[in-house]
C-alpha positions as CSV (number, residue, x, y, z in Angstrom):
1,X,-77.2,-31.9,-15.4
2,X,-79.6,-35.0,-15.4
3,X,-78.6,-38.3,-16.8
4,X,-80.3,-39.3,-20.0
5,X,-79.5,-43.0,-19.6
6,X,-80.1,-45.2,-16.6
7,X,-77.6,-47.3,-14.7
8,X,-78.2,-51.1,-14.9
9,X,-78.0,-52.1,-11.2
10,X,-78.4,-55.8,-11.9
11,X,-80.6,-58.7,-12.6
12,X,-83.4,-59.6,-10.0
13,X,-84.3,-62.9,-11.5
14,X,-83.7,-65.0,-14.6
15,X,-86.2,-67.5,-16.3
16,X,-86.2,-69.9,-19.2
17,X,-88.8,-71.6,-21.3
18,X,-87.5,-73.9,-24.0
19,X,-84.7,-72.1,-25.7
20,X,-85.9,-68.6,-24.6
21,X,-84.4,-66.6,-21.7
22,X,-85.9,-63.8,-19.7
23,X,-84.4,-61.5,-17.1
24,X,-85.7,-58.8,-14.9
25,X,-83.3,-55.8,-15.0
26,X,-83.3,-53.2,-12.3
27,X,-82.3,-49.8,-13.6
28,X,-81.5,-46.6,-11.6
29,X,-82.5,-43.2,-12.7
30,X,-81.9,-40.1,-10.6
31,X,-85.5,-39.9,-9.3
32,X,-86.9,-43.4,-9.7
33,X,-86.3,-47.1,-10.4
34,X,-87.2,-48.8,-13.6
35,X,-87.9,-52.5,-14.1
36,X,-87.6,-54.2,-17.5
37,X,-88.3,-57.8,-18.4
38,X,-86.0,-58.6,-21.3
39,X,-86.9,-61.8,-23.3
40,X,-84.0,-62.8,-25.5
41,X,-82.6,-59.3,-25.1
42,X,-85.9,-57.5,-26.2
43,X,-88.0,-55.5,-23.7
44,X,-91.3,-57.2,-23.0
45,X,-92.4,-55.2,-20.0
46,X,-91.2,-52.0,-18.4
47,X,-92.3,-49.7,-15.7
48,X,-90.9,-46.9,-13.6
49,X,-91.4,-47.0,-9.8
50,X,-91.0,-44.1,-7.4
51,X,-89.6,-46.3,-4.6
52,X,-87.6,-49.5,-3.9
53,X,-90.5,-51.4,-2.2
54,X,-92.7,-50.9,-5.2
55,X,-90.0,-51.9,-7.6
56,X,-89.3,-55.2,-5.8
57,X,-93.0,-56.0,-5.3
58,X,-93.6,-55.5,-9.1
59,X,-90.6,-57.7,-9.9
60,X,-92.2,-60.5,-7.8
61,X,-95.5,-60.0,-9.5
62,X,-94.0,-60.3,-12.9
63,X,-91.9,-63.3,-11.9
64,X,-95.1,-65.1,-10.7
65,X,-96.9,-64.2,-13.9
66,X,-94.1,-65.8,-16.0
67,X,-94.1,-68.9,-13.7
68,X,-97.9,-69.3,-14.4
69,X,-97.1,-69.1,-18.1
70,X,-94.8,-72.0,-17.9
71,X,-91.4,-70.3,-17.4
72,X,-88.9,-71.8,-15.0
73,X,-86.7,-69.7,-12.7
74,X,-82.9,-70.2,-13.2
75,X,-81.2,-70.2,-9.8
76,X,-77.4,-69.9,-9.9
77,X,-75.4,-72.5,-8.0
78,X,-73.1,-71.4,-5.3
79,X,-69.5,-72.4,-5.9
80,X,-68.0,-74.4,-3.0
81,X,-64.3,-74.1,-2.6
């Protein structure tokens, strides 16, 4: 039986512009990967990729597109204990 919903593997990057937030979600389906750019929780871009290399290359392409549009990447700080 095939899954009808993907598994959210995680966030590849997060951006902000003014009070808006965007994240690139990597989703796993049984036979492919899916990337979604969610801006304030709403899908702005989505594409299915047959392999991991293509998915990561596309995520980088989309990240650079948003950077050119004035978005800023949010980089989490590492906790030092």
